[in-house]
N, C-alpha and C positions, 0 to 999 in steps of 0.2 A: 323908564336909563335906558333902552337902546342910543334915545338920539339926543347924546347928551352931545350939544349945540356948541362949536369949538372955541367957544369965549368962555366961556363950563370949565372946561378941557384946562386952558391957559391958562385963569384962573384955579383950577385945583390942582397943578403942577407948580403955579407957583406956589400957594403952600404946602404941597411937601418938601420943597424947598428949606422954607424956610422951616419945620418940621425939621428934618434934612442940620440940618445950618446947626439949627440950638444939638441938639442928642452931639454932635461932634464937639461942637463946645463943652460939654460937659461929661462926653464915656472921657475917658485917657487913654491914647495909641496902647493897642496893646496886639501882641500874632494872635490868640487867639479868640476867638469872637462875641457880640455884645450882643445879651438879653433882652428888652423890650417886650414890657405888660402892660398890653391893654385893654384897660377894662371904663367904669360910668356905674351911675348909681343901679340904675333902675333901667330896666328895659327898652329898646323901641329909641337909645340916646346917637347910635350909629357909631359906637365899638368895629362888629364887626365891617363895618363899610368902611373904617380909619382903618381898623390889622391888614384891610384885605389890599384899596388903594394905598397903601404905602409899604406892604410886603412890595408891590407891582412897582412903585416908583424906583426902592428904592436897589428891583437888578432888573430897571434902564439904567440906572447909574451903576451898570459894571460889578454890582454887588451878590456873592453871595447869599442866597436869601432862605428861610424853613418858614413859614407861617400853619402852629398847630393852633388845634382846635384845643379848648382850655376849657369851656362852659359844660360842662359837665353834668347839667341839673337842666339846659334848654341848647341846647346845638342848634345856629343857625349856619354857621360855615358853608356847609355843603348849598344852601341857598343860591350860590356867586357860584355853584360848579354845574357840570349838567344835570342828572335826576340820578342817574347809574351811580352813585358815587355815592346818593345820600345813608347810604344802610353801609360803606366803608370800614374795612376792620382801620386802628388807629391803637393811639396812646393809649386806651383799657384796658384794648388788648393784648396790646406792650409787656406795661407795668405786673396783670396778675398772670401769665406765659411763665408757671415756672421751668419748661423743659428749652426751650428756645432760648438764644442767647435774642439781648438788641438789636444789638444790631441787624443782623439777620430779619431784627423783623421789622426793623425798621424802613430797610432799604425793600422790601419787599411792601409795606403797606402807605409806604408811601406817592404818592400821585403829581407830574408835571406838568405845569399850567401855568399860563402869561411867564414862560424865563424862571417862576419858582418853584419851590417843589410844597408841596401841605401834608400837612401828618391832619388827619378827621379824629376829629375824639374816641370814636373807638364800636363798636356794640354793647359794648361791657361798661352798660353808665349805670345798675342798675344799684349796686354796691361801693359810694365814692370812696368810706375810708382810705386815709394814705394815701394816695394816689402821687400826690403831689409834698407827702415827707414821706416816700419811700428811698432804700439804698438807690434803688435801680431807678426810680426816677433824676435822679439824681445822678449818678452815672451816666444817665443818657442825655445828660439836658451838657454834662461837659464832650460824654462825645461831641452831642452836633453843633456847641463851641468853638471844634476845632474843625469841624469838614466846615462851617459855615460863615459869614461875617455878621449874618444877624439871624439870630432863631427869637422867631414874636410868635407872644401867647395873645391869643382873640380869648378874655377870659368868661368869666359871670359877671354879671352885675357884681360888685361888692357890697353892697348894704344889705343881700338879702343871703349868696355863701362864702361858707368860713375854706371853701375849697379858695377863690381868691386871697385871701389876705397869709395864705401860706405862700402864693406865688410875691409878695412883698419882700419878704429878706432876700430872695434866688430869683432878681430879675434887675438886669445895671441900671432903669434905666423902667420910669415909670408914666405911661400916659393915657394920664383920664378926660374922658370926652361926656361932653354935653352936650345938649342942641335946646338951643336957642327953640324962645314962647314950646319949650316940653317939659327942658328938666327943673322942675318944682324949688326956689328959690334953697327953701331949708335943707335940701342934700349934702348942701355948700358945707354948713357947718358939721355934718358926720367927713368930709374927706380930708378936712381939715383936723378934723379929731383921727382919724387913720392916721393921716399925717407924722401927729404927736406923737400918738406912740407904738407904731412902727417904726420909722424914721425910713419911709424909703432912699435907697441910693442918691438915685433924681426925679424929679417928678415934672411933668408941665402937665401943661393947657390944650385941650382943644374945643373950640367950640363947634357946634353944627346946628346948619340949617336946613331948615326943609319949610316951604312959604308954605304949601300944602297943608287944611285942617286934617289932625287925626287923630281917627278914631280909638286911638290907646290911652288921649291925653287928661280923659277925665277920670276915665278907669285904672290907668296905673298912674299917672303923670302925679292924681289931685286924692285920691280915695288908699288905694292897695300904695302904693309910689313909695310909704315911707313910715318911722311912723308899725318899724315891728318888728319891738322891743327893743329900740334904740333911745329912742325916750325924746323922739322925735316927731308927738303926737301933734297935729292939727290941733291949732287954736281957733 
């Protein structure tokens, strides 16, 4: 990952330009910031990579960006930062704190790196009930949209976690990530189903690529990856 070629970096930059252009075309101009939810169906499709690098790209364009770790069940965002940030307090600590004001807590817990701010999931992840369905969460996001141009959520895979579905209606734009040679084709049906049921305001799709074999492809992609109570059993 540290030895990415200049050609690859240039290609990635062009691709993120395309995403940025499409977002600007779909989200109306406003004085307040836009919230962008980045999700996938199963683990290891590249949603965290996309969320991190989109945040970095937007920041390079002079935009004020905050990236929020919203994968409450299996947070991976800290892996892209120094290990010392692995157990940092964050979103769950803010929502569960009944004594301190959320604005002060956010300023205490956020970290600044790569020209944008990041709020990790936090250390209180065992009780996830109503994190995204709380008034305090809504107030926090309203505050952040006044402070930043873009609020980006790195969410849990949407096929397994109801938490992610709760964020759909609170996001101005949804980016669903698939991974070439990894994502099962049948999960597209689930994406189409949730698009029809929840009717997100704007939705786009990103396909990531990794030419190397992945040890998770059999375990998650075609075994455990879907058919998890949604009627998409393997035939």
